C-alpha positions in Angstrom: 16.8 8.3 41.9 14.9 11.6 43.2 15.8 10.6 46.6 19.4 10.1 46.0 20.0 13.3 44.5 18.4 14.9 47.9 21.1 12.6 49.8 23.7 14.3 48.1 22.4 17.4 48.4 22.0 17.2 52.3 25.7 16.0 52.2 27.1 19.1 50.7 24.8 21.5 52.6 25.9 20.1 56.3 30.0 20.1 55.3 30.7 21.3 59.2 29.4 18.4 60.5 29.9 15.9 58.1 33.6 17.1 58.2 34.2 16.2 62.2 32.7 12.9 61.3 35.0 12.5 58.3 37.9 13.5 60.2 37.1 10.9 63.0 36.6 8.1 60.7 39.4 8.8 58.8 41.9 8.5 61.8 40.1 5.3 62.3 40.3 3.7 59.3 43.3 4.6 58.4 44.8 2.7 61.7 42.3 -0.2 60.4 43.7 -0.4 56.9 47.3 0.0 58.5 46.6 -2.7 60.9 45.6 -4.9 57.8 47.9 -4.1 55.5 50.7 -5.3 58.1 48.9 -8.8 58.9 48.7 -9.4 55.4 52.2 -8.7 54.9 53.4 -10.7 58.0 51.0 -13.6 56.7 53.0 -13.2 53.6 55.9 -13.3 55.2 55.7 -16.1 57.0 54.7 -18.2 53.9 57.9 -17.1 52.4 60.0 -18.0 55.6 58.3 -21.3 55.3 59.4 -22.3 52.1 63.3 -21.8 52.7 64.0 -22.0 56.5 62.3 -25.0 58.9 61.9 -27.9 56.0 65.5 -29.3 56.8 66.4 -32.3 58.8 68.6 -34.8 59.7 68.7 -38.0 60.2 71.8 -38.8 62.7 73.1 -40.6 66.3 71.3 -38.9 69.2 73.6 -36.8 71.4 72.4 -38.7 74.2 73.5 -42.4 72.5 76.8 -40.7 71.7 77.3 -39.5 75.3 76.4 -42.5 76.7 78.9 -44.5 74.1 81.7 -42.6 74.9 81.1 -43.1 78.9 80.9 -46.3 78.5 84.4 -46.8 76.4 86.3 -44.4 79.1 85.7 -46.6 81.7 87.5 -49.9 79.8 91.1 -50.4 80.4 93.1 -50.5 77.2 93.3 -54.8 78.3 89.6 -55.3 77.8 89.2 -53.0 74.7 92.2 -55.7 73.5 90.9 -58.4 74.6 87.1 -57.5 72.9 89.0 -56.9 69.8 90.3 -59.8 69.5 87.1 -61.9 70.0 85.3 -60.5 67.1 84.2 -61.3 64.1 84.3 -59.3 60.9 80.8 -58.6 61.3 81.3 -57.4 64.7 84.3 -54.9 64.3 81.8 -53.2 61.6 79.6 -53.1 64.2 81.7 -51.3 66.7 83.2 -49.2 64.2 79.8 -47.9 63.3 78.1 -47.9 66.7 77.5 -44.0 66.3 77.1 -44.1 62.6 73.2 -44.7 61.1 72.5 -47.7 58.6 72.5 -46.1 55.3 69.2 -48.2 54.4 67.6 -46.3 57.4 68.6 -43.0 55.8 67.6 -44.5 52.2 64.1 -45.7 53.4 63.5 -42.0 55.2 63.6 -40.5 52.1 60.7 -42.2 50.3 58.3 -40.2 52.9 55.9 -38.4 50.5 57.1 -35.2 52.2 60.5 -35.5 51.2 61.5 -33.5 48.3 65.2 -34.4 48.1 67.9 -35.8 50.5 71.7 -36.8 50.4 74.0 -39.0 52.7 77.1 -37.5 54.0 80.1 -39.5 56.3 83.3 -37.7 57.6 86.3 -39.2 58.4 89.8 -38.7 59.7 92.2 -40.2 56.6 95.9 -40.4 56.7 98.0 -39.2 53.5 101.4 -40.6 53.6 103.6 -38.0 52.3 101.5 -34.8 53.3 101.4 -32.7 56.1 98.0 -31.3 58.0 99.7 -27.8 59.2 97.2 -27.0 61.6 96.9 -30.3 63.0 100.3 -30.5 63.4 100.5 -26.7 65.1 98.0 -28.2 67.5 100.1 -31.4 68.2 102.9 -29.6 69.3 101.0 -27.4 71.9 101.3 -30.2 74.9 102.3 -33.8 75.5 98.8 -34.6 76.7 97.6 -33.6 73.0 100.0 -35.7 71.5 99.4 -38.7 73.5 95.3 -38.3 73.1 96.2 -37.8 69.3 98.3 -40.9 69.3 95.8 -43.2 71.1 92.7 -42.1 68.6 95.5 -42.7 65.6 95.8 -39.2 64.5 98.7 -38.1 63.1 100.5 -34.9 61.3 99.3 -36.8 58.2 95.7 -36.9 59.2 93.0 -35.1 56.9 89.4 -34.8 56.8 87.3 -36.2 54.0 83.7 -35.2 53.5 81.8 -37.6 51.5 78.6 -37.4 49.4 76.5 -38.2 46.9 77.3 -35.5 44.7 80.1 -32.6 45.1 78.1 -29.8 44.3 75.1 -30.5 46.9 77.5 -30.5 49.7 76.4 -27.7 51.9 79.7 -25.7 52.3 79.3 -25.4 47.8 76.0 -24.8 47.9 76.3 -22.1 50.8 78.8 -19.8 49.6 81.6 -21.1 51.6 83.4 -23.0 49.6 83.4 -22.7 45.6 85.2 -24.5 43.1 88.1 -22.9 40.7 89.3 -25.3 38.5 88.2 -28.8 37.3 84.9 -30.1 38.2 82.7 -31.6 40.7 82.5 -35.4 41.5 78.6 -36.8 40.2 76.5 -38.8 41.5 77.4 -41.4 39.0 80.9 -41.0 40.6 79.2 -42.2 43.8 77.3 -44.8 42.6 80.3 -46.4 40.7 82.6 -45.9 43.9 84.7 -44.0 41.4 88.2 -43.1 43.4 88.1 -39.1 42.8 88.6 -36.3 44.9 88.3 -32.3 45.6 91.6 -30.6 47.2 91.9 -27.3 48.7 93.8 -24.5 46.9 96.5 -23.9 49.2 97.3 -27.7 50.2 97.2 -28.4 46.3 99.9 -25.6 45.9 101.9 -26.7 49.2 102.1 -30.4 47.8 102.4 -29.0 43.7 99.4 -30.6 43.1 96.7 -29.9 40.3 93.4 -31.6 38.5 94.7 -35.0 36.9 97.5 -35.8 39.9 96.7 -38.5 42.0 97.1 -38.8 45.9 97.5 -41.8 48.2 95.0 -42.2 51.4 95.2 -45.2 53.7 92.3 -47.3 54.4 91.6 -47.2 58.2 92.0 -50.4 59.9 94.0 -51.8 57.2 97.9 -52.9 56.9 99.8 -53.5 54.0 99.6 -52.9 50.0 95.7 -53.4 50.7 95.6 -50.6 53.1 96.6 -48.0 50.2 94.2 -46.1 47.5 94.5 -44.0 45.0 92.8 -40.9 44.6 92.8 -38.5 41.3 92.4 -35.0 41.8 89.3 -33.8 39.7 88.7 -30.2 41.2 90.3 -27.5 43.0 88.2 -25.8 45.6 88.8 -22.5 47.8 87.4 -21.3 51.0 85.5 -17.9 50.9 85.7 -15.9 54.2 85.5 -12.1 55.2 87.5 -10.1 57.5 86.9 -6.1 58.4 89.4 -4.0 57.2 91.5 -2.0 59.4 90.1 1.3 57.5 86.5 2.0 56.5 84.8 -0.7 58.0 84.3 -2.7 54.9 84.6 -6.7 54.3 87.3 -8.3 52.3 87.4 -11.6 50.9 90.3 -14.1 52.0 91.0 -18.0 51.7 92.2 -19.5 54.7 94.6 -22.7 54.5 92.4 -25.5 54.4 93.3 -29.6 55.6 89.8 -30.9 53.7 89.3 -33.1 51.1 85.8 -33.9 49.4 85.2 -37.0 48.0 82.2 -39.4 47.0 80.2 -40.7 49.8 81.1 -44.4 48.5 85.0 -43.8 48.4 85.0 -42.5 52.2 83.1 -45.5 53.1 86.0 -47.5 52.2 88.6 -44.8 53.5 86.6 -44.8 56.6 86.1 -49.2 56.7 82.5 -48.7 57.2 80.7 -49.6 53.8 76.8 -49.4 54.2 76.9 -46.5 57.2 76.8 -42.8 57.0 77.1 -40.1 59.3 73.7 -38.6 58.4 71.2 -38.2 56.3 70.5 -34.7 55.0 66.7 -34.2 53.8 64.8 -31.4 52.4 61.0 -31.3 53.0 58.1 -29.6 51.3 57.1 -27.5 54.3 57.9 -26.6 58.2 53.9 -27.6 58.7 54.5 -31.1 58.5 57.5 -31.1 60.4 55.5 -33.2 63.4 54.5 -35.4 60.6 57.9 -36.7 60.0 58.8 -36.9 63.4 56.3 -39.2 63.8 57.2 -41.0 60.6 60.8 -41.3 62.2 59.5 -42.6 65.4 57.4 -45.3 63.5 60.8 -46.1 61.3 63.5 -46.3 64.1 60.5 -48.3 66.7 61.3 -45.1 68.9 65.0 -46.1 69.8 67.3 -43.6 71.2 70.0 -44.5 69.4 69.1 -42.0 66.5 67.3 -38.8 66.4 65.6 -36.6 63.7 66.8 -32.9 63.9 65.5 -30.1 62.1 65.7 -26.0 61.5 62.6 -25.4 63.2 64.3 -23.4 65.8 65.7 -21.2 63.3 62.0 -20.9 62.1 60.7 -20.2 65.4 63.7 -17.3 65.7 62.5 -15.8 62.1 58.8 -16.5 62.0 58.2 -15.8 65.9 58.3 -11.8 65.5 56.0 -12.0 62.6 53.4 -13.8 64.1 53.3 -11.6 66.8 53.2 -9.0 64.9 49.9 -10.4 62.7 48.6 -11.2 66.2 49.3 -7.4 67.6 47.6 -6.1 64.2 44.4 -8.0 64.4 44.0 -6.6 68.0 44.6 -3.3 66.5 42.3 -4.1 63.6 39.2 -5.0 65.7 39.6 -2.0 67.9 39.2 0.5 65.0 36.9 -0.9 63.2 34.8 -1.0 66.8 35.8 2.7 66.8 34.6 3.6 63.4 31.2 1.5 63.9 31.1 3.7 67.6 31.6 6.8 65.3 29.2 6.5 62.4 26.5 5.6 65.1 26.8 8.4 67.3 27.2 10.4 64.3 23.8 10.0 62.6 22.3 9.5 66.0 22.8 13.3 66.1 22.4 14.2 62.3 18.9 12.4 62.4 17.8 13.5 65.5 18.9 16.9 64.5 16.7 16.7 61.2 13.2 15.4 63.0 11.3 18.3 61.6 12.8 17.7 58.1 12.0 13.9 58.2 8.1 14.9 59.3 8.0 17.2 56.1 9.0 14.8 53.8 6.7 12.2 54.8 4.0 14.3 55.6 4.3 15.3 51.8 4.2 12.0 50.6 7.4 10.3 50.9 7.8 7.3 51.8 9.8 5.2 54.4 12.1 3.6 51.6 12.8 7.2 49.8 13.8 9.1 52.9 16.3 6.0 53.6 17.9 6.1 50.7 17.9 9.9 51.5 20.3 9.3 54.3 21.8 5.9 52.9 23.4 8.3 50.1 24.3 10.9 52.4 25.9 7.9 54.6 27.9 6.6 51.7 29.1 10.0 50.7 30.7 10.3 54.3 32.0 7.2 54.2 33.7 6.9 50.6 35.6 10.3 51.5 37.0 8.8 55.1 37.9 5.9 53.1 39.9 7.2 50.0 41.4 10.0 52.8 42.2 6.9 54.6 43.7 4.7 51.7 46.2 7.3 50.6 47.5 7.8 53.9 47.5 4.1 54.9 50.2 3.5 51.6 52.3 6.1 53.6 52.5 5.3 57.3 52.0 1.5 56.9 55.4 0.4 56.6 56.5 2.3 59.7 53.7 1.1 61.7 55.0 -2.5 60.9 58.7 -1.8 61.1 57.5 -0.3 64.9 55.4 -3.7 65.3 58.2 -5.9 64.3 61.0 -4.0 66.4 58.5 -4.2 69.5 58.2 -8.0 69.4 62.2 -9.1 68.2 63.0 -6.8 71.9 60.2 -9.1 73.7 62.1 -12.2 71.9 65.7 -11.2 73.0 64.3 -10.4 76.7 62.8 -14.2 76.7 66.1 -15.6 75.1 68.3 -13.8 78.1 65.8 -15.3 80.6 66.7 -18.9 79.3 70.0 -18.5 80.9 69.6 -21.4 83.4 72.2 -24.7 83.7 69.9 -26.6 81.2 70.2 -24.0 78.9 73.9 -23.9 78.9 73.8 -27.8 78.6 72.2 -27.4 75.6 74.3 -25.0 73.8 77.7 -27.5 75.2 76.3 -30.4 73.3 74.6 -29.0 70.5 76.0 -30.3 67.2 75.5 -27.7 63.7 72.9 -29.2 60.9 75.2 -30.0 57.9 73.1 -27.2 56.1 74.6 -24.8 58.1 78.2 -25.6 56.2 79.8 -29.0 57.2 79.4 -31.4 60.6 80.9 -30.0 63.8 81.4 -26.7 62.3 80.8 -23.1 63.3 77.7 -21.6 61.8 78.6 -19.8 58.5 77.3 -16.0 58.5 74.6 -14.5 61.1 71.2 -16.0 61.9 68.6 -14.6 59.6 66.8 -11.7 60.7 62.6 -11.4 60.2 61.8 -8.6 58.1 58.8 -7.5 57.3 57.7 -5.8 53.6 54.5 -3.9 54.0 53.0 -3.8 50.4 49.8 -2.1 49.4 48.4 -5.0 47.4 45.4 -5.2 45.4 43.5 -7.1 47.5 43.7 -4.0 49.9 41.1 -2.3 47.6 38.9 -5.0 48.0 38.6 -5.1 51.4 38.4 -1.2 51.6 35.1 -1.7 49.7 33.8 -4.6 52.3 35.0 -2.0 55.1 33.1 0.9 53.4 29.7 -1.3 52.9 29.9 -2.6 56.4 30.2 0.7 58.1 27.6 2.3 55.3 25.1 -0.5 56.7 25.9 -0.3 60.3 25.3 3.7 59.8 22.2 3.0 58.4 20.8 1.3 61.9 20.0 4.8 63.1 18.1 6.4 60.1 16.2 3.2 59.4 14.9 2.7 63.0 13.8 6.4 63.5 12.7 6.9 60.0 10.2 3.7 60.6 8.9 4.8 64.1 8.5 8.5 63.0 5.2 9.8 62.6 4.7 13.2 60.8 1.4 14.6 62.3 3.0 14.1 66.1 6.5 15.9 64.5 4.2 18.6 63.3 2.1 19.3 66.1 4.9 20.1 68.0 6.2 22.9 66.2 
């Protein structure tokens, strides 16, 4: 106890020399704790990103297979197509219609993987609605004769509308992401899908133009069928509107508006009937638990499909990389900064204690000459070292809370600039072809639709957490123990008689 008191008095008796050491340690410790806070925040934000991005995937026909199928069909003459169609059985006709689709049983089987949390099945189809006009399509068909001829060859008319089917209306991507919202009636349910109930959701403007309300029925034509059997009555159970935004001319603010829409939503089983492709879907849509299992799911998909290139499993891992890469770079940079700052702290405390102990050689000799043990003298200097480090880390802790967010923002901005430069460099022919053949994920708000909104940016919220106090204590102990290395080595080798004889 007496040694501890002497150490505290010694700390107070040398304010000038101790102040220099405290200030140097304060600067290095502030930087160390700031880097540590940024590292913890980057890791925490990365884990948060993993919970909402990178954990979505789809099974669908591969782009390469669809392209090769298109090339094969284009090379056939109309006579060849007619001859092939006449010689087909019903099973072969179904296989021909569904050759760019995914078997529903494959989508269901993949959903049983233990990493899959929830899934959906989706099918879109062009369906003829007698007595109704697709205004947007009609305008396109009037542009040129080539467009009209191409549309006619594909069976597209002014009465063709897009039907999108899934297992539950409320879980359709465009309703989930807020791009569309129900304004009257109700969604179709999973029970409607299972039972094949002929219900449909219609767009608000389209309903008003045709004087349709919830409870009315509309007639749709089944693809490839003729006569009375080709008609299917659909009951309108809900009306939705599209939510889009445009910048107002004054003030720079945004206003929402509802553009005219020509899209129907119906249970998947109904769209399968209308498309005349029972047992097939356009894609299987899956949410899994974590982006870390992307590789496992890719391997499970390969095993289940036998490595066939007809289908592909695509995820939003690229989106995850775009968001998380700056955060991970910040984390790595902060580790380097933390190591450098702690190294500087170690060097400062070692040099400071060497100077302090070296300047008090006579004091040490006297203490040992009057009977003080090595342990008592070491304890005195241990208390002095702890006082120096304690003051430094208390000041550094307060400063860290003020500047760590600014340091984090600065590091993040540097990482984002680097990423943009890397993206600009990747602008060759291969990158251009990749953009041309890319198909948007259903998660973004509809098949082959433009992405909704802008890409999410990386964010770094440096919060001074309770863990920082624990890390600060550990750093304090580490520096204090390191600082004691010089006094311990010096004191244990010191001989009182030799020191006093030199006076």
